[in-house]
MARBA-3410 file (N, C-alpha, C, O; in Angstrom, 1 decimal):
245
-19.0,-0.1,-4.4,-17.8,-0.5,-4.3,-17.1,0.1,-3.2,-17.2,1.3,-3.0 ~ -16.4,-0.7,-2.4,-15.8,-0.4,-1.4,-14.9,1.0,-1.6,-14.1,0.9,-2.5 ~ -15.0,2.2,-0.7,-14.0,3.7,-0.7,-12.9,3.4,-0.8,-12.1,3.8,-1.7 ~ -12.6,2.3,0.5,-11.2,1.8,0.5,-10.6,0.8,-0.3,-9.6,0.2,0.1 ~ -11.1,0.5,-1.3,-10.8,-0.7,-1.8,-9.4,-0.4,-2.0,-8.9,-1.5,-2.1
-8.5,0.4,-2.1,-7.0,0.6,-2.2,-6.2,-0.4,-1.5,-5.3,-1.2,-1.9 ~ -6.8,0.0,-0.3,-5.9,-1.4,1.0,-5.8,-2.8,0.6,-4.8,-3.6,0.6 ~ -6.9,-2.9,0.2,-7.1,-4.4,-0.4,-6.7,-4.9,-1.7,-6.9,-6.0,-2.1 ~ -6.1,-4.0,-2.3,-5.9,-3.9,-3.7,-4.3,-4.1,-3.6,-3.8,-5.1,-3.6 ~ -3.9,-3.1,-3.6,-2.4,-3.5,-3.3,-1.2,-3.8,-2.8,-0.5,-3.0,-2.4
-0.9,-4.9,-2.6,-0.5,-6.1,-2.1,-0.3,-7.3,-3.3,-0.8,-7.4,-4.4 ~ 0.7,-8.0,-2.5,0.6,-9.6,-3.2,0.8,-9.2,-4.5,1.5,-8.2,-4.8 ~ 0.1,-10.1,-5.4,0.3,-10.0,-6.9,0.3,-8.5,-7.4,1.3,-7.9,-8.0 ~ -0.7,-8.2,-7.2,-0.8,-6.5,-7.8,0.7,-5.6,-7.8,1.1,-5.0,-8.7 ~ 1.2,-5.7,-6.8,2.9,-4.8,-6.3,3.9,-5.6,-7.0,4.8,-5.0,-7.4
3.8,-7.1,-7.3,5.1,-7.8,-8.1,4.8,-7.7,-9.1,5.5,-8.3,-9.9 ~ 3.3,-6.8,-9.8,2.9,-7.2,-11.2,3.4,-5.8,-11.5,4.0,-5.7,-12.6 ~ 3.2,-4.7,-10.6,3.8,-3.4,-11.0,5.3,-3.2,-10.8,5.7,-2.5,-11.8 ~ 6.2,-3.4,-9.9,7.6,-4.2,-10.2,8.1,-4.5,-11.4,9.1,-3.9,-11.9 ~ 7.7,-5.4,-11.8,8.0,-6.5,-12.9,7.5,-4.8,-14.0,8.5,-4.2,-14.5
6.6,-4.6,-14.3,6.3,-3.4,-15.6,7.0,-2.4,-15.8,7.0,-1.7,-16.8 ~ 8.0,-2.1,-14.1,8.9,-0.8,-14.2,10.0,-1.2,-14.2,10.4,-1.8,-13.2 ~ 10.7,-0.8,-15.2,12.5,-1.0,-15.0,13.3,0.0,-14.9,13.0,1.2,-14.8 ~ 14.3,-0.4,-14.8,15.4,0.7,-14.1,15.3,1.7,-15.1,15.0,2.9,-15.0 ~ 15.6,1.1,-16.2,15.7,2.6,-17.3,14.5,3.6,-17.8,14.7,4.6,-18.4
13.4,3.1,-17.4,12.3,3.7,-17.1,12.2,4.4,-15.8,11.6,5.5,-15.7 ~ 12.5,4.0,-15.2,12.6,4.9,-14.0,13.6,6.1,-13.9,13.3,7.2,-13.5 ~ 14.9,5.7,-14.5,16.1,6.8,-14.2,15.6,7.8,-15.9,16.2,8.8,-16.3 ~ 14.7,7.3,-16.4,13.9,8.7,-17.6,13.0,9.2,-17.3,12.7,10.2,-18.0 ~ 12.2,8.9,-16.3,11.1,9.8,-15.5,11.9,10.3,-14.5,12.0,11.5,-14.7
12.5,9.9,-13.6,13.4,10.8,-13.0,14.1,11.8,-13.5,14.1,12.9,-12.9 ~ 15.0,11.6,-14.5,15.2,13.2,-15.5,14.3,14.3,-15.8,14.6,15.5,-15.7 ~ 13.0,13.6,-16.3,11.9,14.8,-16.6,11.5,15.3,-15.6,11.2,16.5,-15.7 ~ 11.3,14.6,-14.3,11.3,15.3,-12.9,12.2,16.1,-12.9,11.9,17.1,-13.5 ~ 13.4,16.3,-12.3,14.5,17.2,-12.0,14.4,18.4,-13.0,14.6,19.5,-12.6
14.2,18.1,-14.3,14.0,19.0,-15.2,12.5,20.1,-15.5,12.5,21.2,-15.8 ~ 11.7,19.4,-15.2,10.5,20.0,-15.0,10.0,20.8,-13.6,9.3,21.8,-13.5 ~ 10.7,20.1,-12.4,10.6,20.6,-11.4,11.3,21.7,-10.8,11.1,22.5,-9.9 ~ 12.6,21.5,-12.0,13.6,22.5,-12.2,14.0,22.2,-10.7,13.9,23.2,-9.9 ~ 14.4,21.2,-10.3,15.1,20.8,-9.0,16.7,20.9,-9.0,17.4,19.9,-8.6
17.2,21.7,-9.3,18.5,21.7,-8.9,18.8,22.3,-7.8,18.0,22.9,-7.1 ~ 20.5,22.3,-7.4,20.5,22.4,-6.0,20.6,20.5,-5.3,21.1,19.4,-5.7 ~ 19.8,21.0,-4.2,19.6,20.0,-3.0,18.0,20.0,-2.9,17.6,19.5,-1.9 ~ 17.2,20.5,-3.7,15.8,20.7,-2.9,15.2,19.4,-1.8,15.7,18.3,-1.6 ~ 14.2,20.0,-1.2,13.3,18.6,-0.5,12.1,18.8,-1.3,11.5,19.8,-1.6
11.9,17.3,-1.6,11.0,17.0,-2.7,9.7,16.1,-2.1,9.9,15.3,-1.2 ~ 8.7,16.2,-2.6,7.8,15.3,-1.7,6.8,14.3,-2.9,6.0,14.8,-3.7 ~ 7.1,13.1,-2.6,6.7,12.2,-3.4,5.0,11.1,-2.9,5.0,10.1,-2.2 ~ 4.0,11.7,-3.5,2.9,11.2,-3.2,1.5,11.1,-4.3,1.0,12.0,-5.1 ~ 1.3,9.9,-4.1,1.9,8.6,-2.9,3.0,8.0,-4.3,3.0,8.2,-5.5
3.9,7.0,-3.2,5.4,7.1,-3.6,5.4,5.4,-4.1,6.4,4.9,-4.6 ~ 4.4,4.7,-3.8,4.5,3.2,-4.1,5.7,2.9,-3.7,6.2,3.6,-2.8 ~ 6.3,1.9,-4.0,7.4,1.3,-3.2,8.7,2.4,-3.6,9.7,1.9,-4.0 ~ 8.5,3.7,-3.6,9.7,4.8,-3.7,10.5,4.5,-5.1,11.8,4.7,-4.9 ~ 10.1,4.1,-6.3,11.4,4.1,-6.9,11.8,5.1,-7.7,12.9,5.1,-8.2
10.9,6.3,-8.0,11.5,7.6,-8.2,11.9,8.4,-7.0,12.9,9.1,-7.2 ~ 11.4,8.4,-5.7,12.6,9.0,-4.7,13.6,8.6,-4.3,14.4,9.1,-3.5 ~ 13.9,7.4,-4.9,15.4,6.5,-4.2,16.4,6.9,-5.4,17.6,6.7,-5.3 ~ 16.0,7.2,-6.2,16.4,7.6,-7.5,17.0,9.2,-7.3,18.1,9.6,-7.2 ~ 16.0,9.7,-7.4,15.9,11.5,-6.8,17.2,11.3,-5.4,18.4,11.7,-5.5
16.6,10.5,-4.3,17.9,10.4,-3.3,19.3,10.0,-3.6,20.2,10.6,-3.0 ~ 19.5,9.1,-4.3,20.5,8.4,-4.8,21.5,10.1,-5.8,22.7,10.2,-5.7 ~ 21.0,10.9,-6.5,21.3,11.7,-7.3,21.6,13.1,-6.3,22.2,14.0,-6.9 ~ 21.1,13.4,-4.5,21.4,13.8,-3.8,20.4,15.2,-3.4,20.8,16.3,-2.9 ~ 18.8,14.5,-3.7,17.9,15.3,-3.1,17.5,14.7,-2.1,17.5,13.5,-2.0
17.0,15.5,-1.2,16.8,15.2,0.1,14.5,14.7,-0.4,13.8,15.5,-1.0 ~ 14.1,13.7,-0.1,12.8,13.5,-0.5,12.0,13.1,0.8,12.6,13.0,1.8 ~ 10.4,13.0,0.6,9.7,12.6,1.4,8.5,11.8,0.8,7.6,12.4,0.2 ~ 8.4,10.2,1.0,7.5,9.3,0.3,6.6,9.1,1.2,6.8,8.7,2.3 ~ 5.1,9.3,0.4,3.6,8.9,1.3,3.2,8.0,0.6,3.1,8.3,-0.6
3.0,6.8,0.9,1.8,5.6,0.3,1.1,5.2,1.5,1.5,5.3,2.7 ~ 0.0,4.6,1.0,-0.8,3.7,1.8,-1.0,2.4,1.6,-2.0,1.8,2.1 ~ -0.2,1.9,1.0,0.2,0.4,1.5,1.6,0.1,1.9,2.5,0.6,1.3 ~ 1.8,-0.9,3.1,2.5,-0.8,3.9,3.3,-1.9,3.6,4.1,-2.4,4.4 ~ 3.0,-2.2,2.7,4.2,-3.2,1.6,5.3,-2.7,1.1,6.5,-2.9,1.1
4.6,-1.6,0.3,5.1,-0.9,0.0,6.5,0.4,0.4,7.6,0.7,-0.1 ~ 5.6,0.6,1.7,6.7,1.7,2.3,7.7,0.9,3.1,8.8,1.2,3.1 ~ 7.3,-0.3,3.7,8.5,-1.0,4.0,9.6,-1.5,2.9,10.8,-1.6,3.3 ~ 9.1,-1.9,1.3,10.1,-1.9,0.3,10.9,-0.7,0.5,12.1,-0.9,0.6 ~ 10.4,0.6,0.4,11.0,1.9,0.0,12.2,1.9,1.5,13.4,1.9,1.3
11.7,1.8,2.6,12.6,1.7,3.3,14.3,1.5,3.2,15.4,2.2,3.4 ~ 13.8,-0.3,2.8,14.6,-1.3,2.9,15.4,-0.5,1.8,16.1,0.4,2.2 ~ 15.1,-0.7,0.6,15.3,-0.3,-0.5,16.8,0.9,-0.4,18.0,0.8,-0.8 ~ 15.9,2.2,0.3,16.7,3.8,0.1,16.9,3.6,1.4,16.0,4.2,2.0 ~ 17.8,2.6,2.6,18.4,2.5,3.9,19.5,3.5,3.3,20.1,3.4,2.3
19.7,4.2,4.3,21.1,5.3,4.0,21.3,6.5,3.1,22.3,7.1,2.8 ~ 19.8,6.6,2.7,19.9,7.5,1.7,19.0,8.7,2.3,18.1,8.2,3.1 ~ 18.9,10.1,2.1,18.7,11.5,2.7,16.9,10.9,2.1,16.6,11.2,1.0 ~ 16.0,10.3,2.7,14.6,9.9,2.4,13.9,9.4,3.7,14.2,8.5,4.5 ~ 12.7,10.1,3.6,11.5,9.7,4.8,10.5,9.0,4.0,10.2,9.3,2.8
10.0,8.0,4.7,9.2,7.3,4.1,8.0,7.3,5.5,8.3,7.1,6.6 ~ 6.8,7.7,5.1,5.2,7.6,5.6,4.0,7.1,5.1,3.4,7.3,4.1 ~ 3.8,6.1,6.3,2.4,5.2,5.5,1.3,5.8,5.6,1.0,5.1,6.5 ~ 0.7,6.4,5.5,-0.5,7.4,5.4,-1.0,7.9,3.7,-0.5,7.5,2.6 ~ -2.0,8.6,3.9,-3.4,8.7,3.0,-3.1,9.8,2.2,-3.1,10.9,2.8
-2.8,9.7,1.3,-2.5,10.8,0.5,-3.5,12.6,0.4,-3.2,13.7,-0.1 ~ -4.3,12.2,1.0,-5.1,13.2,1.6,-5.2,14.5,2.7,-5.8,15.5,3.0 ~ -3.7,13.4,3.2,-3.6,13.9,4.6,-2.0,14.4,4.9,-1.1,13.6,5.2 ~ -1.9,15.3,4.9,-0.6,15.6,4.5,0.3,16.7,5.6,0.7,17.7,5.0 ~ 0.4,16.7,6.3,0.7,17.8,7.4,1.7,18.8,7.3,1.8,19.7,8.1
2.4,18.6,6.4,3.5,19.9,6.5,2.8,21.0,6.0,1.7,20.9,5.6 ~ 3.3,22.1,6.0,3.3,23.4,5.9,4.7,24.5,5.1,5.9,24.7,5.5 ~ 4.1,24.8,4.2,5.4,25.5,3.0,7.2,24.9,3.5,8.1,25.6,3.7 ~ 7.1,23.4,3.5,8.3,22.6,3.7,8.9,22.2,2.1,10.1,21.9,1.9 ~ 8.1,22.3,1.2,8.5,21.4,0.2,8.9,21.9,-1.0,8.0,22.3,-1.7
10.3,22.1,-1.6,10.6,23.0,-3.1,10.4,22.3,-3.9,11.5,22.2,-4.5 ~ 9.3,21.6,-4.4,8.6,20.4,-5.0,7.5,19.2,-4.7,7.1,18.9,-3.5 ~ 7.1,18.7,-6.0,5.9,17.5,-5.5,5.9,17.3,-6.4,6.2,17.9,-7.4 ~ 5.2,15.6,-6.3,5.1,15.1,-7.5,4.0,13.5,-7.3,4.3,12.5,-6.7 ~ 3.0,13.7,-8.0,2.4,12.6,-7.8,2.1,11.9,-9.6,1.3,12.3,-10.4
3.1,10.6,-9.6,3.4,9.7,-11.1,2.1,8.8,-10.6,1.4,8.8,-9.5 ~ 1.9,8.0,-11.7,1.2,6.8,-11.8,-0.6,7.1,-12.1,-1.0,8.2,-12.4 ~ -1.2,6.3,-11.9,-2.6,6.5,-11.5,-3.5,7.0,-10.4,-4.8,7.2,-10.4 ~ -2.9,7.1,-9.8,-3.4,7.5,-8.2,-4.5,8.8,-8.3,-5.6,8.5,-7.9 ~ -4.2,10.3,-8.8,-4.8,10.6,-9.1,-6.2,10.7,-9.4,-6.9,11.7,-9.2
-6.7,9.6,-10.0,-7.9,9.1,-10.7,-8.4,8.2,-9.5,-9.6,8.0,-9.4 ~ -7.5,7.7,-8.7,-9.0,7.0,-7.6,-9.7,7.9,-6.8,-10.6,7.5,-6.0 ~ -9.3,9.3,-7.1,-9.9,9.9,-6.4,-11.3,10.9,-7.4,-11.2,11.4,-8.5 ~ -12.6,10.9,-6.7,-13.5,11.4,-7.1,-13.2,13.1,-6.9,-12.2,13.4,-6.3 ~ -14.0,13.9,-7.3,-14.4,15.6,-7.1,-13.6,15.9,-6.3,-12.5,16.3,-6.3
-14.7,15.6,-5.2,-14.1,16.2,-3.7,-13.0,15.9,-3.2,-12.5,16.8,-2.4 ~ -12.2,14.5,-3.5,-11.2,14.2,-2.8,-10.1,14.5,-4.0,-9.0,14.2,-3.7 ~ -10.3,14.9,-5.0,-9.4,15.6,-6.0,-9.2,16.7,-5.7,-8.0,17.2,-6.0 ~ -10.1,17.8,-4.7,-9.9,19.4,-4.5,-9.5,19.0,-3.2,-8.7,19.9,-2.6 ~ -9.7,18.3,-2.6,-8.8,18.1,-0.9,-7.5,17.6,-1.2,-6.6,17.9,-0.4
-7.2,16.7,-2.1,-5.6,16.7,-2.5,-4.7,17.5,-2.9,-3.7,17.9,-2.4 ~ -5.5,17.9,-4.2,-4.8,19.3,-4.4,-4.1,20.3,-3.5,-2.9,20.4,-3.3 ~ -5.4,21.0,-2.8,-5.2,21.5,-1.5,-4.5,21.4,-0.6,-4.1,22.4,0.1 ~ -4.3,20.2,-0.4,-3.6,19.4,0.5,-1.8,19.4,0.5,-1.0,19.8,1.4 ~ -1.6,18.8,-1.0,-0.4,19.6,-1.7,-0.2,20.5,-1.6,1.0,20.5,-1.1
-0.7,22.1,-1.9,-0.5,23.4,-2.2,0.0,23.6,-0.8,0.8,24.5,-0.8 ~ -0.4,22.9,0.5,0.0,23.6,1.4,0.7,23.2,1.8,0.8,23.7,2.9 ~ 1.8,22.1,1.7,3.2,21.6,1.7,4.1,22.5,0.8,5.3,22.7,1.1 ~ 3.7,23.1,-0.2,4.6,23.5,-1.0,5.2,25.2,-0.4,4.5,26.1,0.1 ~ 6.3,25.2,-0.6,6.7,26.8,-0.8,6.4,27.3,-2.1,6.3,26.7,-3.2
6.1,29.1,-1.7,5.9,29.7,-3.1,6.5,29.5,-3.7,7.6,29.2,-3.2 ~ 6.5,29.5,-5.2,7.1,29.5,-6.5,7.3,28.1,-6.7,7.6,28.0,-7.9 ~ 7.3,27.0,-6.3,7.3,25.5,-6.2,6.9,25.2,-7.2,6.5,26.2,-7.8 ~ 6.8,24.1,-7.8,6.2,23.2,-8.7,5.3,21.8,-8.0,5.4,21.0,-7.1 ~ 4.6,22.0,-8.8,3.6,20.0,-8.3,3.3,19.7,-9.9,2.7,20.4,-10.7
4.1,18.4,-10.1,3.9,17.5,-11.3,2.4,16.8,-10.8,2.1,16.8,-9.6 ~ 1.5,16.2,-11.7,0.5,15.5,-11.6,0.1,14.4,-12.7,-0.9,14.8,-13.3 ~ 0.5,13.3,-13.0,0.2,12.6,-13.9,-0.9,11.8,-14.3,-1.4,11.7,-13.2 ~ -1.5,11.3,-15.0,-2.9,10.3,-15.0,-3.2,10.1,-16.0,-3.0,11.0,-16.8 ~ -3.9,8.6,-16.4,-4.3,8.7,-17.6,-5.9,8.2,-17.8,-6.3,7.2,-18.5
-6.5,9.5,-16.9,-7.8,9.3,-16.7,-8.8,10.4,-17.1,-10.0,10.4,-16.8 ~ -7.9,11.5,-17.8,-8.9,12.4,-18.0,-9.4,11.9,-18.8,-8.9,10.9,-19.4 ~ -11.1,12.4,-19.4,-11.9,12.2,-20.6,-11.5,11.9,-21.4,-11.7,10.9,-22.1 ~ -10.6,13.1,-21.7,-9.8,13.4,-23.3,-9.0,12.2,-23.6,-9.1,11.9,-24.8 ~ -8.2,11.4,-22.9,-7.7,10.3,-22.4,-8.4,8.9,-22.5,-8.2,8.0,-23.3
-9.2,8.9,-21.8,-9.7,7.2,-21.2,-10.9,7.2,-22.7,-10.7,6.6,-23.7 ~ -12.1,8.1,-22.5,-13.1,7.5,-23.1,-13.0,7.7,-24.5,-14.0,7.3,-25.0 ~ -12.0,8.2,-25.7,-12.4,7.9,-27.1,-11.8,6.5,-27.1,-12.5,5.8,-27.9 ~ -10.8,5.9,-26.6,-10.8,4.3,-26.9,-10.7,3.3,-26.0,-9.9,2.4,-25.9 ~ -11.8,3.5,-25.1,-11.7,2.9,-24.2,-12.5,1.3,-24.5,-13.6,1.1,-25.1
-11.9,0.6,-24.1,-12.4,-1.3,-24.1,-13.0,-2.0,-23.5,-12.7,-2.0,-22.4 ~ -13.9,-2.7,-23.9,-14.5,-3.2,-22.5,-13.8,-4.5,-21.9,-14.3,-5.3,-21.2 ~ -12.5,-4.6,-22.5,-11.6,-6.1,-22.0,-10.4,-5.6,-22.3,-10.4,-4.9,-23.3 ~ -9.3,-5.7,-21.8,-7.7,-6.1,-22.2,-7.1,-7.0,-21.9,-7.2,-7.4,-20.7 ~ -6.3,-7.7,-22.6,-5.4,-8.5,-21.9,-4.1,-7.7,-21.6,-4.0,-6.7,-22.3
-2.8,-8.0,-20.5,-1.5,-7.5,-20.0,-1.0,-8.9,-19.5,-1.6,-9.9,-19.0 ~ 0.6,-8.8,-19.9,1.4,-9.6,-19.3,2.8,-9.2,-19.1,3.7,-9.3,-19.9 ~ 2.9,-8.9,-18.2,4.7,-8.8,-17.6,5.2,-9.9,-16.5,4.8,-10.0,-15.3 ~ 6.0,-10.4,-16.9,7.2,-12.0,-16.0,5.8,-12.9,-16.6,5.1,-13.1,-17.6 ~ 5.8,-13.3,-15.5,5.1,-14.6,-15.3,3.7,-14.3,-14.6,3.2,-15.0,-13.8
3.1,-13.0,-15.4,1.9,-12.6,-14.9,1.4,-12.2,-15.7,1.9,-11.4,-16.5 ~ -0.3,-13.0,-15.7,-1.3,-12.1,-17.0,-2.0,-11.8,-16.3,-2.4,-12.4,-15.2 ~ -2.4,-10.4,-16.8,-3.6,-9.4,-15.9,-4.7,-9.2,-17.4,-4.3,-8.8,-18.5 ~ -6.1,-9.7,-17.0,-7.4,-9.4,-17.2,-7.8,-7.9,-16.5,-7.7,-7.6,-15.4 ~ -8.2,-7.0,-17.7,-9.1,-5.9,-16.7,-9.9,-5.7,-17.9,-9.7,-5.6,-19.1
-11.7,-5.8,-17.1,-12.5,-4.9,-17.4,-12.9,-3.8,-16.9,-12.5,-3.4,-15.8 ~ -13.7,-3.3,-17.6,-14.0,-2.2,-17.7,-15.2,-1.9,-17.7,-15.7,-2.4,-18.8 ~ -16.4,-1.1,-16.9,-17.5,-0.6,-17.1,-17.4,0.7,-16.1,-16.9,0.9,-15.0 ~ -18.2,1.9,-17.3,-18.3,3.0,-17.4,-19.1,3.6,-16.7,-20.1,3.5,-17.4 ~ -19.4,4.2,-15.8,-21.2,5.0,-15.2,-20.6,6.3,-15.8,-19.6,6.9,-15.4
-21.8,6.7,-17.0,-21.5,8.1,-17.1,-22.2,8.9,-16.4,-21.7,10.1,-16.3 ~ -23.4,8.7,-15.8,-23.9,9.6,-14.5,-22.9,10.4,-13.3,-23.0,11.5,-13.0 ~ -21.6,9.1,-12.7,-21.5,9.4,-11.5,-19.9,9.6,-12.3,-19.0,9.6,-11.5 ~ -19.6,9.7,-13.6,-18.0,10.0,-14.5,-17.0,9.0,-13.5,-15.9,9.3,-13.0 ~ -17.7,7.8,-13.4,-16.6,6.7,-12.9,-16.5,5.9,-13.8,-17.3,5.7,-14.8
-15.4,5.3,-13.4,-14.6,4.0,-14.3,-14.3,2.6,-13.4,-13.1,2.5,-13.0 ~ -15.2,1.4,-13.2,-14.8,0.6,-12.6,-14.0,-0.7,-13.8,-14.2,-1.1,-14.9 ~ -13.1,-0.9,-12.6,-12.2,-1.9,-13.4,-11.5,-3.3,-12.6,-10.6,-3.4,-11.8 ~ -12.1,-4.2,-13.1,-11.9,-5.8,-12.5,-10.9,-6.4,-13.2,-10.8,-6.9,-14.3 ~ -9.9,-6.3,-12.1,-8.2,-7.3,-12.4,-8.5,-8.4,-12.1,-9.3,-8.7,-11.2
-7.8,-9.2,-12.9,-7.9,-10.9,-12.5,-6.4,-11.3,-13.0,-5.9,-11.7,-14.1 ~ -6.1,-11.2,-12.2,-4.4,-11.7,-12.2,-4.3,-13.3,-12.4,-5.2,-13.9,-11.8 ~ -3.6,-14.1,-13.0,-3.2,-15.0,-13.1,-1.7,-15.3,-13.1,-0.9,-14.7,-13.8 ~ -1.4,-16.6,-12.1,0.1,-16.6,-12.4,0.1,-18.3,-11.6,-0.7,-18.8,-10.8 ~ 1.4,-19.0,-12.2,1.5,-20.1,-11.6,0.2,-20.9,-11.3,0.2,-21.3,-10.1
-1.2,-21.5,-12.5,-2.1,-21.9,-12.3,-3.2,-21.0,-10.8,-4.2,-21.4,-10.4 ~ -2.8,-20.1,-10.4,-3.4,-18.8,-9.7,-4.2,-18.1,-9.9,-3.8,-17.2,-10.7 ~ -5.4,-18.0,-9.6,-6.2,-16.9,-10.1,-6.8,-16.1,-9.0,-7.7,-16.6,-8.2 ~ -6.3,-14.5,-9.2,-7.1,-13.3,-8.2,-7.8,-12.0,-9.1,-7.5,-11.3,-10.0 ~ -9.2,-12.0,-8.1,-10.0,-11.2,-9.0,-9.8,-9.7,-7.9,-10.5,-9.8,-6.9
-9.2,-8.6,-8.1,-9.5,-7.6,-6.9,-11.1,-6.5,-8.4,-11.3,-6.8,-9.6 ~ -11.5,-5.6,-7.5,-12.0,-4.0,-8.2,-11.0,-3.2,-7.6,-10.1,-3.2,-6.8 ~ -11.6,-2.1,-8.6,-11.1,-0.8,-8.9,-11.8,0.0,-9.4,-12.6,-0.5,-10.2 ~ -11.9,1.5,-9.2,-12.7,2.6,-9.2,-11.8,3.7,-9.2,-10.9,3.9,-8.4 ~ -12.1,4.3,-10.2,-11.8,5.8,-11.2,-12.1,6.5,-11.5,-12.9,6.2,-12.5
-12.1,8.1,-11.1,-13.6,9.0,-11.7,-12.5,9.7,-13.2,-11.3,9.9,-13.4 ~ -13.1,9.8,-13.7,-13.2,10.4,-15.4,-13.4,12.3,-15.1,-14.5,12.8,-14.7 ~ -12.1,13.1,-15.3,-12.7,14.5,-15.2,-12.2,14.9,-16.4,-11.5,14.1,-17.1 ~ -12.5,16.0,-16.8,-12.3,16.2,-18.0,-10.9,17.4,-17.7,-10.6,17.9,-16.6 ~ -10.2,17.7,-18.8,-8.8,18.4,-18.5,-9.3,19.7,-17.6,-9.1,20.3,-16.6
-9.8,19.6,-18.4,-10.6,21.2,-18.1,-10.9,21.9,-16.0,-10.4,22.8,-15.3 ~ -11.9,21.1,-15.9,-12.4,20.4,-14.7,-10.8,20.3,-14.4,-10.3,21.2,-13.7 ~ -10.0,19.4,-14.7,-8.2,19.1,-13.6,-8.1,20.5,-13.4,-8.4,21.1,-12.3 ~ -7.7,21.2,-14.7,-7.0,23.0,-14.5,-7.5,23.6,-13.5,-6.9,24.0,-12.5 ~ -9.0,23.8,-13.7,-9.8,24.7,-12.5,-9.3,24.2,-11.1,-9.0,25.0,-10.2
-9.3,22.8,-10.9,-9.3,21.9,-9.7,-7.6,22.7,-8.9,-7.2,22.9,-7.8 ~ -7.0,22.7,-10.3,-5.5,23.3,-9.6,-5.1,24.6,-9.2,-4.2,25.0,-8.4 ~ -6.4,25.4,-10.0,-6.3,27.3,-9.7,-6.9,27.0,-8.6,-6.2,26.6,-7.6 ~ -8.1,27.0,-8.4,-8.7,26.6,-6.8,-8.1,26.3,-5.4,-8.4,26.7,-4.3 ~ -6.9,25.4,-6.0,-6.4,25.1,-5.1,-4.9,26.6,-4.7,-4.4,27.0,-3.7
-4.7,26.8,-5.6,-3.8,28.4,-5.4,-2.5,27.5,-6.4,-1.3,27.8,-6.1 ~ -2.8,26.5,-7.5,-1.7,26.0,-8.1,-2.1,26.5,-9.7,-3.2,26.3,-10.3 ~ -1.2,27.1,-10.2,-1.4,27.8,-11.3,-0.8,26.6,-12.4,0.4,26.6,-12.7 ~ -1.6,25.8,-12.9,-1.0,25.2,-14.6,-0.1,26.3,-15.3,-0.3,27.5,-15.3 ~ 1.0,25.5,-16.0,1.9,26.1,-16.6,2.8,25.3,-17.8,3.8,25.6,-18.4
1.9,23.8,-18.0,2.2,22.9,-19.0,1.2,21.9,-19.2,0.7,21.5,-18.2 ~ 0.7,21.5,-20.2,-0.3,20.4,-20.2,0.7,19.7,-21.7,0.9,20.0,-22.9 ~ 1.0,18.3,-20.6,2.3,17.3,-21.6,1.4,16.4,-21.8,0.3,16.5,-21.3 ~ 1.8,15.3,-22.7,1.3,14.2,-22.6,3.0,13.0,-22.6,2.8,11.8,-22.8 ~ 3.8,13.2,-22.4,5.0,12.3,-22.5,6.1,12.8,-21.5,6.3,14.0,-21.5
6.8,12.2,-20.9,8.3,12.4,-20.7,9.3,13.5,-21.2,10.0,14.4,-20.6 ~ 9.0,13.0,-22.5,9.5,13.6,-23.4,9.3,15.4,-24.1,9.8,16.1,-25.0 ~ 8.5,15.6,-23.3,7.8,17.0,-23.3,6.6,17.1,-24.5,6.0,18.2,-24.6 ~ 6.1,16.2,-25.3,5.1,16.7,-26.3,3.8,17.2,-26.0,3.0,16.3,-25.7 ~ 3.3,18.3,-26.0,2.2,18.9,-25.6,0.8,17.8,-25.8,0.7,17.1,-26.7
-0.3,18.0,-24.6,-0.9,17.3,-24.7,-2.3,17.7,-25.7,-2.7,18.8,-26.0 ~ -3.0,16.4,-26.3,-3.9,16.8,-27.2,-4.8,15.3,-27.3,-4.3,14.2,-27.3 ~ -6.2,16.0,-27.5,-7.0,15.1,-27.3,-6.7,13.8,-27.6,-6.7,13.8,-28.8 ~ -6.5,12.5,-27.2,-6.8,11.5,-27.5,-5.4,10.5,-27.0,-5.1,9.3,-27.2 ~ -4.6,11.7,-26.2,-3.3,11.6,-25.7,-3.7,10.3,-24.7,-4.8,10.3,-24.2
-2.7,9.3,-24.4,-3.1,8.5,-23.4,-3.0,8.9,-22.3,-3.9,8.6,-21.5 ~ -1.8,10.0,-21.7,-1.5,10.6,-20.7,-1.7,11.9,-20.5,-2.0,12.5,-21.6 ~ -1.6,12.6,-19.6,-2.1,14.1,-19.4,-0.8,14.0,-18.1,-0.6,13.1,-17.4 ~ -0.2,15.2,-18.1,1.2,15.5,-17.0,0.7,17.1,-17.0,0.8,17.9,-18.0 ~ 0.3,17.4,-15.7,0.0,18.8,-15.3,1.2,19.4,-14.5,1.4,18.9,-13.5
1.6,20.1,-14.8,3.1,21.0,-14.3,2.5,22.5,-13.9,2.6,23.5,-14.7 ~ 1.9,22.7,-12.7,1.9,23.6,-11.7,3.2,24.1,-11.1,4.2,23.4,-10.8 ~ 2.9,25.7,-10.8,3.2,26.4,-10.1,2.4,26.9,-8.8,1.3,27.5,-9.1 ~ 2.6,26.7,-7.3,2.1,27.5,-6.5,2.2,29.1,-6.2,3.4,29.5,-6.1 ~ 1.2,29.9,-6.2,1.1,31.0,-6.5,1.8,31.6,-5.1,1.9,32.8,-4.9
END
């Protein structure tokens, strides 16, 4: 697997599928959750990494927060710049492991499955990089569906999805020795078919929490939904809320 597969994956039909899958109502509910959990009262400066097309950051900016979004996809960053024009938002096209800011942000979040794209070394680098950008006492939220306790109990070899006019077949192959899940996505739209590979890494919840602590981020909550449900074995989603020591 090409370690830079994300550059080729996040363009065209894959981004169209993501746009269709995320409704404005869902975005608003998730931003309500972010404001509550990050304790983002007043007008803090928040870091969204990776930010995708900025759907969370744009809504946060509309609510009066200053935001900085970082993403590897030039297509998504350009969309964020256009959609968020005139709002207190900055958009940076770059790698989530390369965060140059120091003690600048009042909170940060990593929504979606991007954390799972990182192997153990990459996850440690990312958490350390995020911790370096935060002011002491600030909160960080990471959202992932790739914890071992979430993904492995119900892993299927194949799954079909449909959003709008796009059909997607995902085919899973898990490699226990490497702790790696390779997923091949086949997108079908208007008679056209495109197949793109991805690779994610599966870590236990304990490993993820220990990596946070090593980076100077103390986990304070483990949740399974934006409704605040506690995480448990088999929860399809893990949300780790931590504070910078």
